[in-house]
DRENSE-613565 format. One record per residue: y, x, z of N, C-alpha, C in turn; residue in three letters; residue number from 1. Coordinates in pm, 1 decimal. Each point is the difference from the previous one (the first is absolute). Layout:
REM DRENSE-613565
((Y X Z) (Y X Z) (Y X Z) Ala NUM)
...
END
This chain:
REM DRENSE-613565
((1964.5 -10266.2 67.5) (102.1 141.0 66.1) (-76.5 85.7 99.3) Met 1)
((31.8 107.5 -24.3) (-56.0 143.0 70.2) (95.6 34.6 82.5) Thr 2)
((-59.7 74.0 119.5) (77.7 93.7 114.5) (87.9 89.9 -62.4) Gly 3)
((-48.7 53.6 -123.3) (120.8 81.2 -73.0) (127.5 -41.0 -55.2) Glu 4)
((-5.0 -141.5 14.4) (127.0 -99.8 -92.0) (-37.4 -69.7 -110.5) Gly 5)
((-121.3 69.5 -72.0) (-28.1 -81.9 -129.2) (2.6 -121.1 10.3) Asp 6)
((-6.8 -88.0 -138.2) (-4.1 -133.3 16.7) (-3.8 -61.1 -133.0) Ala 7)
((-126.4 -61.6 -17.6) (-29.5 -65.9 -166.2) (-13.5 -123.9 15.0) Val 8)
((69.9 -96.1 -85.0) (-27.7 -164.8 -13.1) (-60.5 -2.8 -132.6) Val 9)
((-123.5 -66.9 2.3) (-35.0 -1.9 -105.1) (-32.1 -154.9 -56.8) Val 10)
((49.4 -44.2 -129.0) (14.1 -142.3 -33.2) (-98.3 4.3 -110.2) Tyr 11)
((-65.5 -142.8 20.0) (-78.3 -34.9 -109.6) (6.2 -156.1 -20.0) Ala 12)
((79.1 -23.7 -129.0) (35.1 -190.3 -20.0) (-64.7 -42.2 -114.4) Ala 13)
((8.1 -112.1 -15.9) (-18.4 -86.8 -119.7) (63.5 -97.6 -5.7) Thr 14)
((69.9 -24.6 -108.8) (123.6 -75.4 -39.8) (-72.4 -104.6 -88.7) Leu 15)
((15.8 -179.3 34.8) (-14.2 -82.6 -80.1) (91.6 -94.8 9.6) Arg 16)
((62.9 -26.5 -139.7) (107.2 -68.3 -9.4) (44.6 -57.5 -143.1) Trp 17)
((-74.3 -124.4 19.4) (34.8 -71.9 -131.9) (-162.6 49.1 -121.7) Gly 18)
((87.1 67.2 -89.6) (-71.7 78.5 -88.3) (-19.4 159.8 19.3) Trp 19)
((59.4 28.2 91.1) (-13.2 139.0 31.1) (-75.3 64.7 111.0) Leu 20)
((-99.8 83.4 -51.6) (-70.7 62.9 92.1) (0.5 149.2 -9.1) Arg 21)
((41.9 64.2 128.9) (28.5 138.3 57.6) (-56.0 59.4 102.5) Leu 22)
((-57.8 94.3 -15.5) (-38.3 83.0 104.9) (63.8 128.5 34.3) Gly 23)
((12.1 40.8 110.4) (136.5 98.5 43.1) (-72.9 76.9 108.6) Tyr 24)
((29.9 103.8 8.6) (-35.8 97.1 118.0) (102.7 117.6 56.6) Ser 25)
((28.6 45.2 98.5) (52.6 92.9 23.9) (-5.3 52.7 133.8) Ala 26)
((101.7 123.9 23.9) (-1.8 58.0 112.6) (153.1 61.8 8.0) Thr 27)
((29.5 -25.5 140.3) (132.1 48.8 66.1) (-45.9 120.5 111.0) Leu 28)
((28.6 92.6 -47.5) (-78.0 112.9 93.8) (167.6 71.5 31.4) Ala 29)
((-21.9 50.4 156.0) (72.2 75.6 66.6) (-52.6 180.6 54.5) Arg 30)
((69.8 108.7 -48.4) (-107.7 93.6 49.0) (93.7 42.5 164.9) Ser 31)
((-84.9 25.6 89.5) (11.1 47.5 109.3) (94.6 112.3 11.0) Gly 32)
((-12.5 77.0 -113.3) (11.3 187.0 27.9) (187.3 -9.7 -55.6) Arg 33)
((33.3 -60.4 -76.8) (137.5 -14.8 -47.3) (65.3 -120.3 -2.7) Asp 34)
((-86.1 -133.0 39.2) (62.9 -120.0 -9.8) (29.7 -59.7 -164.5) Gly 35)
((-67.3 61.4 -113.1) (20.8 -26.4 -93.8) (-76.2 -111.2 -32.7) Ser 36)
((37.7 -72.9 -100.4) (-52.3 -143.3 -54.4) (-58.0 -3.1 -137.2) Met 37)
((-129.5 -47.3 -3.3) (-51.6 -19.7 -147.2) (-44.1 -117.0 -25.3) His 38)
((42.4 -43.3 -109.4) (-60.7 -190.8 -52.1) (-59.3 47.5 -121.4) Thr 39)
((-155.9 -75.7 9.3) (-85.2 -22.6 -122.6) (5.0 -143.5 -22.5) Thr 40)
((27.7 -12.7 -153.4) (-46.3 -125.9 -27.4) (-100.9 -26.2 -129.8) Thr 41)
((-91.3 -91.1 7.6) (-65.4 -32.9 -115.7) (-19.6 -155.7 -34.1) Arg 42)
((-30.1 -40.1 -103.4) (-17.9 -140.6 -58.8) (-135.3 9.5 -67.4) Leu 43)
((-69.8 -95.4 36.7) (-154.9 -25.8 -36.2) (-47.6 -62.7 113.4) Gly 44)
((-126.2 1.2 -26.0) (-70.3 -35.1 144.1) (-22.8 44.6 90.8) Arg 45)
((53.9 -6.4 90.9) (-37.0 104.3 139.5) (-129.6 -18.9 82.6) Pro 46)
((-9.4 103.7 62.7) (-118.8 35.4 78.0) (-17.6 -85.6 70.4) Gly 47)
((-126.2 -41.0 34.9) (-58.8 -113.8 108.4) (-68.3 52.4 121.5) Ser 48)
((34.5 -30.4 96.3) (-76.9 66.8 130.9) (-144.1 -37.5 11.9) Pro 49)
((-59.8 74.2 53.7) (-168.6 -13.7 55.6) (-8.4 -15.4 137.9) Thr 50)
((-21.7 -123.7 67.6) (-18.5 -35.9 114.5) (-155.7 24.5 75.0) Arg 51)
((19.3 72.4 95.2) (-127.3 32.6 73.9) (30.0 -64.1 188.1) Ser 52)
((-123.4 7.1 51.5) (4.9 -33.8 138.2) (135.9 79.4 73.8) Asp 53)
((6.7 143.6 -37.6) (81.1 81.2 68.1) (157.1 -47.6 -41.1) Glu 54)
((23.3 -17.1 -131.3) (138.7 2.6 -16.8) (28.5 -40.0 -169.6) Gly 55)
((36.5 103.0 -73.1) (-44.3 -18.3 -149.5) (71.4 122.9 -78.9) Leu 56)
((-32.4 27.6 -106.1) (46.3 150.0 -91.7) (67.9 -82.1 -121.0) Thr 57)
((112.2 68.0 -44.0) (68.2 -3.3 -96.4) (28.2 106.7 -108.1) Phe 58)
((-32.1 -31.0 -128.3) (34.3 121.8 -91.9) (94.5 -53.3 -132.3) Glu 59)
((89.8 80.6 -20.5) (48.6 -18.4 -132.4) (43.6 112.9 -74.6) Asp 60)
((-91.0 20.9 -86.6) (-7.3 157.6 -77.5) (169.5 -2.2 -53.7) Pro 61)
((38.3 -87.8 -38.8) (153.8 12.4 -58.0) (85.1 51.0 82.0) Arg 62)
((-5.5 -49.8 115.6) (81.3 30.3 100.7) (-13.3 153.8 65.3) Leu 63)
((-158.8 58.6 -25.0) (-23.6 108.8 61.1) (15.7 -57.0 155.6) Gly 64)
((-65.7 -111.6 66.6) (-45.4 -52.0 80.6) (-148.1 -11.9 55.6) Val 65)
((-34.9 19.3 99.0) (-154.5 -12.1 54.5) (2.5 0.0 152.6) Arg 66)
((-35.9 -123.9 43.2) (37.9 4.9 151.2) (-126.6 -60.7 85.9) Gly 67)
((-15.1 5.5 107.6) (-84.8 -66.8 102.6) (71.1 -42.4 115.4) Glu 68)
((8.7 -118.9 16.8) (65.0 -78.7 123.8) (-129.2 -63.3 104.9) Trp 69)
((27.0 70.7 120.7) (-147.6 -44.0 85.1) (88.7 -60.1 120.0) Ile 70)
((-49.9 -125.6 61.8) (87.3 -52.0 111.3) (-73.6 -156.4 13.5) Gly 71)
((50.7 -44.3 111.8) (-36.2 -157.6 45.3) (51.4 -74.0 -96.4) Pro 72)
((-56.9 -129.1 -48.5) (62.5 -80.3 -48.0) (105.0 -106.5 61.7) Arg 73)
((116.7 -41.3 -95.9) (97.5 -63.6 67.5) (-55.7 -164.1 15.5) Gly 74)
((105.9 -85.9 -5.1) (-85.1 -155.7 -3.9) (26.1 -25.3 -128.6) Pro 75)
((-63.3 -123.3 -53.6) (-10.9 -57.9 -101.3) (127.7 -46.5 -71.4) Gly 76)
((-18.2 -33.0 -131.0) (95.9 -17.5 -54.0) (125.6 -114.0 69.0) Glu 77)
((102.8 28.9 14.0) (123.1 -110.1 49.8) (107.2 -45.8 -125.6) Ile 78)
((19.7 -116.4 -0.2) (95.2 -89.7 -93.2) (125.5 45.9 59.7) Thr 79)
((88.4 80.7 -48.6) (137.7 19.8 39.8) (94.6 -130.3 -14.9) Leu 80)
((-33.0 -48.5 -151.2) (94.8 -123.8 -37.3) (-99.1 -94.0 -93.9) His 81)
((53.3 -123.6 -13.1) (-81.7 -59.8 -113.3) (139.9 -129.5 -2.5) Glu 82)
((37.3 -27.6 -146.8) (50.2 -119.4 -35.3) (-24.3 -57.6 -118.2) Asn 83)
((87.3 -68.8 -62.6) (-43.9 -70.1 -137.7) (18.0 94.8 -136.5) Ala 84)
((51.8 149.1 67.6) (-11.5 69.7 -149.7) (-110.9 94.1 36.9) His 85)
((-98.6 27.3 120.5) (-86.5 86.3 -0.7) (-13.6 35.0 133.4) Gly 86)
((-80.4 129.8 30.1) (-15.4 25.2 134.7) (12.9 165.8 38.3) Arg 87)
((-15.6 77.9 92.8) (7.1 97.4 21.8) (-128.2 40.0 109.9) Val 88)
((-69.6 91.5 -31.4) (-116.1 25.5 56.2) (-11.4 156.8 30.5) Arg 89)
((-33.7 31.9 130.2) (31.0 116.1 43.4) (-129.4 47.7 65.9) Trp 90)
((-74.4 83.5 -4.2) (-138.7 76.0 62.4) (49.4 125.5 41.8) His 91)
((-22.6 34.3 123.0) (-6.8 115.6 61.4) (-118.2 68.9 12.8) Cys 92)
((-63.6 59.0 -101.2) (-115.0 58.7 -16.2) (-49.2 142.3 140.1) His 93)
((102.1 60.0 0.4) (-53.8 120.7 92.2) (154.6 32.1 94.4) Leu 94)
((16.2 -37.9 96.2) (130.7 -30.5 60.6) (36.9 168.9 28.0) Pro 95)
((-107.5 60.0 47.8) (-3.2 176.6 23.3) (-121.5 29.1 -61.9) Arg 96)
((26.4 108.7 -68.0) (-119.3 88.0 -60.7) (-0.1 138.9 34.6) Ala 97)
((-96.8 57.7 -17.8) (-25.3 145.2 -31.0) (-6.8 60.9 -123.5) Asp 98)
((107.9 48.0 -51.9) (11.2 7.0 -167.0) (-48.8 150.6 -54.5) Val 99)
((-47.3 39.2 -113.2) (-13.3 115.6 -74.9) (14.5 -17.6 -120.3) Thr 100)
((122.5 45.3 -23.7) (66.9 -31.9 -156.0) (-1.0 121.2 -59.4) Leu 101)
((-32.3 -11.8 -122.5) (36.8 94.5 -104.6) (88.3 -33.6 -72.4) His 102)
((101.7 83.4 -37.0) (106.9 -34.6 -85.5) (72.1 150.9 -34.7) His 103)
((6.8 -42.9 -153.2) (95.6 137.5 -50.6) (-54.3 102.7 15.2) Arg 104)
((-146.5 23.1 29.5) (-34.2 117.0 41.8) (-24.4 64.8 117.0) Gly 105)
((44.2 -115.4 79.0) (11.3 54.5 152.1) (-71.3 -125.6 48.8) Arg 106)
((-62.3 79.9 153.1) (-98.8 -101.0 65.1) (104.1 -34.4 149.5) Arg 107)
((-7.8 -120.7 -15.9) (85.8 -22.8 161.5) (-118.4 -88.7 95.9) Leu 108)
((45.8 15.2 125.1) (-71.3 -92.3 102.0) (110.3 -23.4 83.0) His 109)
((-18.9 -155.5 18.4) (109.5 -35.0 95.8) (-17.0 -168.2 60.0) Gly 110)
((45.7 -74.2 12.6) (16.6 -126.1 57.0) (47.6 -102.1 -150.6) Gln 111)
((-96.7 -101.4 -38.1) (46.4 -91.5 -69.1) (-28.2 -129.9 -0.5) Gly 112)
((24.2 -88.8 -94.2) (8.9 -149.6 49.8) (-23.1 -46.8 -160.7) Tyr 113)
((-69.1 -108.0 3.6) (-16.7 -60.2 -142.0) (10.6 -181.6 14.0) Val 114)
((103.9 -35.7 -108.5) (37.7 -110.8 22.9) (-47.5 -98.3 -142.7) Glu 115)
((-27.2 -128.0 -2.4) (17.7 -58.4 -168.5) (73.8 -144.9 32.3) His 116)
((89.4 21.6 -73.5) (123.9 -120.2 -31.0) (-30.7 -104.1 -108.4) Leu 117)
((-9.3 -115.3 3.4) (-36.8 -70.2 -145.9) (165.1 -84.2 8.7) Ala 118)
((56.5 4.6 -105.1) (114.1 -40.6 20.0) (-12.7 -124.2 -137.2) Leu 119)
((-27.1 -104.4 33.5) (-38.0 -131.8 -80.6) (145.9 -103.4 -34.6) Glu 120)
((115.5 80.6 -0.2) (119.4 -52.6 25.5) (100.2 90.0 -82.0) Ile 121)
((93.1 -60.1 -99.1) (101.8 85.6 -42.4) (86.5 61.1 95.4) Ala 122)
((24.3 132.8 6.6) (101.7 68.2 93.3) (133.8 -90.7 58.7) Pro 123)
((33.5 -57.5 -110.5) (134.6 -61.8 -0.8) (-20.2 -158.7 67.0) Trp 124)
((-110.7 -27.9 13.3) (-44.0 -125.0 109.0) (-52.0 30.2 110.6) His 125)
((10.9 134.6 59.2) (-0.9 34.6 138.2) (101.8 -26.1 69.8) Leu 126)
((-70.9 -93.7 138.3) (161.3 -42.1 47.5) (18.0 124.1 134.7) Pro 127)
((37.9 90.7 -69.9) (24.7 152.5 89.3) (162.8 61.5 -60.1) Ile 128)
((74.1 20.5 91.4) (109.4 92.4 -9.7) (-15.3 118.9 44.0) Gln 129)
((-60.1 32.5 92.3) (-46.2 148.5 39.9) (-140.1 12.2 62.1) Val 130)
((-83.1 98.8 -54.6) (-138.2 36.2 31.8) (10.4 107.3 73.2) Leu 131)
((-80.3 6.3 90.3) (-26.1 145.6 108.5) (-155.3 0.4 19.1) Arg 132)
((-13.4 105.9 -57.1) (-188.5 71.8 6.5) (-3.7 120.7 72.3) Trp 133)
((-96.3 11.0 49.0) (-30.2 130.1 57.6) (-133.8 38.3 69.4) Gly 134)
((-22.9 118.6 6.4) (-129.9 47.8 92.2) (20.9 84.9 106.2) Arg 135)
((-50.2 36.1 99.0) (15.0 92.4 69.3) (-141.6 60.4 74.0) Leu 136)
((-18.8 126.2 -1.1) (-114.1 49.4 26.9) (29.3 113.0 146.7) His 137)
((-26.1 -48.7 96.8) (28.3 72.2 129.9) (-137.3 22.7 83.9) Ala 138)
((3.9 150.5 29.0) (-163.6 22.3 48.1) (-99.7 -101.7 -23.3) Gly 139)
((-62.4 -74.2 65.0) (-141.8 -102.6 -38.7) (76.9 -142.7 -45.6) Pro 140)
((129.7 -11.3 18.8) (72.1 -106.8 -25.6) (36.8 -16.1 -142.8) Arg 141)
((23.1 -154.0 -9.3) (45.2 -11.7 -150.6) (61.5 -120.2 -19.8) Ser 142)
((93.2 10.9 -34.7) (111.3 -155.6 -37.3) (6.7 -19.9 -163.1) Leu 143)
((-0.5 -119.6 -38.3) (30.3 -53.1 -160.6) (100.8 -120.8 58.2) Val 144)
((115.0 -16.2 -107.8) (106.2 -95.8 36.2) (28.5 -58.5 -121.6) Trp 145)
((42.2 -116.2 29.2) (61.0 -120.5 -130.8) (119.8 -57.3 48.5) Ile 146)
((104.0 -16.6 -41.4) (94.2 -52.1 27.1) (86.3 -71.8 -95.9) Gln 147)
((-13.9 -140.3 -42.5) (98.7 -80.0 -94.3) (126.0 9.2 76.8) Trp 148)
((142.9 -33.3 -83.2) (108.6 -54.1 57.9) (54.7 -69.1 -109.4) Glu 149)
((61.8 -125.1 29.8) (24.3 -92.3 -117.1) (-35.9 -151.6 26.4) Gly 150)
((-26.3 -83.7 -91.0) (-15.6 -137.1 -0.4) (-153.5 -9.9 64.3) Pro 151)
((-67.1 54.3 -21.8) (-153.5 29.1 87.6) (-18.7 115.3 53.2) His 152)
((66.3 1.3 123.5) (-22.5 113.2 121.4) (-147.3 1.1 18.4) Pro 153)
((-46.1 140.9 -1.9) (-118.0 34.1 40.6) (-35.1 159.7 85.5) Leu 154)
((-104.1 -27.6 93.9) (13.6 118.4 82.7) (-154.3 45.8 25.0) Arg 155)
((-59.7 99.0 -47.4) (-160.5 -7.1 28.2) (-29.8 174.0 54.2) Leu 156)
((-22.7 -0.1 77.4) (-54.5 140.8 51.1) (-131.9 -20.9 37.7) Val 157)
((-60.7 158.5 -21.8) (-154.8 37.0 50.4) (28.9 117.2 79.0) Leu 158)
((-66.4 -17.9 85.9) (-19.3 85.6 128.2) (-153.8 42.1 -1.6) Ala 159)
((22.4 114.0 -44.9) (-183.5 67.4 30.5) (-75.6 -92.6 -94.7) Asp 160)
((55.6 -70.9 -104.3) (-93.2 -65.9 -85.2) (26.2 -160.3 17.8) Gly 161)
((21.7 -38.9 129.1) (25.3 -131.1 58.4) (114.0 -54.6 -33.6) Ala 162)
((43.5 -134.2 -20.1) (145.0 -51.9 17.2) (41.3 -27.9 111.0) Glu 163)
((160.5 50.3 16.2) (54.9 36.8 147.2) (128.8 -86.2 -2.6) Ala 164)
((28.8 -52.8 78.1) (182.7 -57.3 9.6) (124.0 102.3 -5.3) Ala 165)
((73.9 -10.8 -46.0) (105.2 103.3 18.1) (133.4 -55.9 -35.6) Ala 166)
((84.7 75.6 33.4) (184.6 -37.0 -8.5) (41.2 46.9 -138.9) Gly 167)
((84.9 -43.0 -12.8) (90.1 48.0 -138.7) (-28.4 173.9 -81.0) Pro 168)
((-4.5 -24.5 -84.4) (-38.9 134.3 -63.0) (145.2 73.8 -82.4) Ile 169)
((36.9 109.5 54.5) (131.0 79.1 -75.0) (-37.8 140.5 4.2) Asp 170)
((100.9 59.6 -62.6) (-6.6 139.9 -36.6) (-16.0 98.1 89.9) Asp 171)
((-2.0 -44.3 131.7) (-56.1 52.8 118.5) (-109.1 14.9 60.7) Ala 172)
((-93.8 -118.2 -22.7) (-85.3 -46.0 23.1) (-56.7 -150.3 66.9) Gly 173)
((-81.0 -43.7 109.1) (-6.0 -120.6 21.4) (-89.5 31.1 146.0) Phe 174)
((14.4 -141.8 69.1) (-87.3 27.1 111.2) (-109.0 -126.3 3.7) Thr 175)
((-122.8 46.7 31.8) (-110.9 -107.2 22.0) (35.8 -72.7 122.4) Leu 176)
((-85.5 -125.5 -18.7) (8.7 -85.9 115.2) (-30.3 33.5 131.2) Ala 177)
((-96.2 123.6 -11.9) (-55.8 57.4 113.9) (95.6 125.4 58.6) Asp 178)
((88.8 20.5 -39.3) (131.9 74.0 28.9) (-29.5 159.6 -35.4) Gly 179)
((-110.1 0.3 -100.6) (11.5 119.0 -92.5) (154.7 9.3 -77.3) Thr 180)
((47.5 121.3 1.4) (82.2 7.7 -103.9) (-55.8 113.4 -127.6) Arg 181)
((54.0 -79.8 -80.5) (-22.8 111.5 -128.5) (130.5 43.6 -64.6) Val 182)
((9.0 154.8 35.0) (126.5 77.1 -48.3) (-17.9 53.8 -119.7) Ala 183)
((78.4 -10.9 -122.7) (45.4 30.9 -137.1) (96.4 144.9 7.5) Leu 184)
((-21.8 91.3 -36.2) (93.2 120.0 18.2) (86.9 -4.8 -134.7) Gly 185)
((60.6 106.5 -8.0) (105.5 29.8 -99.8) (-93.3 33.8 -139.7) Thr 186)
((11.5 -58.7 -148.9) (-119.6 -30.1 -57.1) (30.3 110.6 -114.5) Pro 187)
((-110.7 84.0 -81.4) (51.4 21.0 -136.6) (-53.2 -102.8 -97.5) Ala 188)
((103.0 4.7 -72.9) (-7.4 -90.1 -98.9) (-96.3 -5.6 -136.1) Val 189)
((-113.8 -47.1 -11.8) (-82.6 54.3 -118.1) (59.4 -87.1 -144.7) Leu 190)
((95.3 -139.2 21.0) (22.5 -30.6 -119.2) (91.1 -89.7 13.5) Arg 191)
((100.3 -43.3 -67.4) (85.1 -89.8 68.3) (100.6 -37.2 -111.5) Thr 192)
((38.2 -140.8 -39.5) (87.8 -30.4 -100.6) (-44.6 -109.2 -56.1) Gly 193)
((61.6 -51.5 -107.9) (-94.5 -143.5 -101.3) (-106.1 5.7 -46.6) Glu 194)
((-97.2 -50.4 -26.7) (-106.3 9.4 -28.5) (-3.4 13.8 -157.8) Leu 195)
((128.6 -34.7 -84.1) (23.8 50.1 -133.0) (53.3 122.3 -2.8) Gly 196)
((37.2 59.7 108.6) (36.3 118.0 -52.2) (-80.1 101.9 86.4) Arg 197)
((-124.0 -36.0 42.9) (-85.9 88.8 83.7) (-153.9 -17.9 -87.2) Thr 198)
((-60.8 -119.6 80.9) (-172.4 6.3 -64.5) (45.9 -51.9 -134.2) Val 199)
((88.0 -89.7 -33.7) (-18.3 -51.8 -132.6) (102.5 69.5 -121.0) Leu 200)
((52.3 121.8 49.3) (55.2 76.1 -90.2) (-111.8 112.2 -74.0) Ala 201)
((-124.0 -2.0 37.0) (-90.8 48.5 -75.5) (5.3 -38.3 -118.3) Asn 202)
((-13.0 91.1 -99.9) (-22.1 -43.1 -159.0) (-114.1 -87.2 -23.5) Arg 203)
((-84.3 5.9 69.0) (-117.1 -97.7 -18.6) (16.0 -151.4 79.0) Leu 204)
((74.0 29.4 20.9) (38.8 -154.7 84.5) (131.6 -69.2 -20.5) Leu 205)
((103.1 60.1 -56.3) (139.1 -63.1 -26.7) (-13.7 -81.2 -78.2) Arg 206)
((-105.3 -9.2 -86.3) (6.4 -100.6 -117.0) (-23.5 -137.8 69.5) Trp 207)
((-81.5 -20.3 127.9) (-48.2 -124.9 32.8) (109.8 -112.3 41.8) Leu 208)
((-20.8 -130.2 -68.0) (108.7 -81.0 -15.8) (41.1 -70.2 138.5) Pro 209)
((6.8 64.7 92.3) (26.6 -38.6 125.0) (133.7 -33.8 28.6) Leu 210)
((59.2 -74.8 47.6) (133.1 -81.5 56.2) (58.8 99.7 69.5) Pro 211)
((159.3 0.4 4.8) (80.5 51.8 106.4) (-37.4 -3.3 122.2) Arg 212)
((-44.8 -110.7 49.4) (-49.6 -15.1 130.4) (-64.4 70.0 58.5) Ser 213)
((-119.5 74.0 -86.6) (-65.7 42.8 35.8) (18.7 181.8 7.2) Val 214)
((73.5 9.9 -132.3) (36.8 130.7 -1.5) (131.6 47.5 77.8) Arg 215)
((45.7 -99.0 64.6) (122.1 35.0 80.6) (-49.2 5.3 177.8) Ser 216)
((-148.5 -30.2 24.5) (-62.3 46.9 113.7) (22.7 134.0 48.0) Leu 217)
((80.6 7.2 120.8) (12.0 115.1 65.7) (-77.7 67.6 101.3) Glu 218)
((-101.3 119.3 -25.9) (-122.8 18.7 81.4) (60.0 143.7 41.1) Glu 219)
((-39.7 31.2 152.6) (24.8 115.6 64.8) (-135.7 31.0 61.6) Thr 220)
((-61.5 117.8 -43.2) (-145.1 -2.0 81.0) (28.0 126.1 72.5) Lys 221)
((-44.7 37.9 134.2) (55.1 82.7 77.3) (-133.7 50.4 42.6) Met 222)
((-14.4 105.4 78.4) (-83.3 100.3 43.8) (47.0 19.7 160.0) Leu 223)
((-25.0 -30.7 135.7) (84.7 51.1 108.4) (-96.3 37.2 111.2) Ala 224)
((32.4 68.5 93.4) (-60.2 55.5 114.0) (-4.0 -152.0 96.9) Ala 225)
((-116.7 -45.4 47.8) (68.1 -104.4 91.8) (-97.6 19.7 105.1) Ala 226)
((10.9 -113.4 100.3) (-100.4 10.8 136.7) (6.6 -138.6 62.4) Ser 227)
((-135.5 10.6 68.4) (-12.6 -123.1 78.2) (-7.7 0.4 120.7) Leu 228)
((99.9 -89.9 78.0) (5.5 36.7 135.9) (-26.7 -137.6 122.9) Gln 229)
((-96.6 21.3 76.0) (-29.2 -78.0 96.9) (-8.4 42.7 137.7) Asp 230)
((-46.7 -101.5 81.6) (-10.6 47.1 113.9) (-70.9 113.7 52.2) Ala 231)
((-112.4 26.5 -137.4) (-73.4 128.3 75.3) (46.4 143.8 -103.4) Ala 232)
((100.0 -37.3 -49.9) (80.7 148.6 -19.3) (22.2 -17.3 -192.7) Gly 233)
((63.0 97.1 -67.1) (8.0 28.1 -116.6) (-85.7 67.0 -49.6) Thr 234)
((-16.2 -60.8 -151.7) (-59.6 84.5 -91.1) (67.4 -12.4 -119.6) Ile 235)
((15.4 147.5 -54.8) (85.7 26.5 -119.8) (-115.1 -27.7 -131.6) Val 236)
((59.6 -38.3 -100.3) (-69.2 -7.8 -137.7) (113.2 6.4 -144.0) Gly 237)
((-46.9 -70.6 -85.9) (83.5 -4.3 -127.5) (-45.9 -126.3 -43.0) Thr 238)
((152.5 -81.9 -68.0) (-18.2 -114.7 -27.0) (67.1 11.2 -158.6) Ala 239)
((-74.8 -74.9 -78.9) (28.6 -4.8 -140.4) (72.3 -180.2 0.2) Leu 240)
((103.2 2.6 -56.8) (48.3 -138.4 -9.6) (97.2 -35.0 -86.9) His 241)
((59.0 -119.3 -52.8) (101.7 -30.9 -99.8) (60.0 -97.0 -12.2) Glu 242)
((93.4 -11.5 -21.7) (98.8 -145.9 1.3) (52.2 -17.2 -156.9) Val 243)
((-25.7 -130.7 -42.3) (8.8 -55.8 -104.0) (106.3 -96.4 10.6) Val 244)
((109.8 -2.0 -109.2) (84.8 -112.7 5.4) (47.2 -70.2 -113.4) Arg 245)
((-25.1 -142.1 3.8) (38.2 -96.5 -127.5) (109.9 -21.8 0.6) Trp 246)
((57.4 2.4 -132.0) (154.8 -36.8 -28.4) (-5.6 -122.3 -44.5) Arg 247)
END
């Protein structure tokens, strides 16, 4: 995310399901100049990050992406859920990073974030009805949050890279246990709709034998002005967040 309103989300994934092996990479980008959206999707082995003491670099020529993320490391890997069907592991590598990104012929500089999610369980076995995820950069502060609603409720918040207790998260924001208020403004919608009509509608992915329960997942990904309010005052920043609903 840049101060001019540009935002680029870079995905790199590998799917292993029975006999199926599939590499996937994509970008979802918003221009701060006119608010236009651009999506690029590629099948095949995705690019791999190169880690260093300062952060990491990532390059995928097929996407026209090359970037460097520099910042302090986050906590180690966290198991979000585990049952007889498998487990969900999450690792926030860089909760806040200075980013220089070359994308589609442009050089962007702003604040970024790096995470890795290992989903070792089929999505239809997840005990979730609603998923909320987001991150916020405001001045020197950063926040990352995950909330599951449903049979296995879960709430995880990282404040400046450390776990912090927080109250319920909704479209307007949430409050940390220390009284800090996270306020989310009116968003610009980056993508919304059933996955079968958005991500999986791509001609390269529509042939995947995924069940209706996955194709009907409703995702809304948003970019919004946001703020942190505590006893010391208010810091204004930007949040990228999303809501996913299972049917």
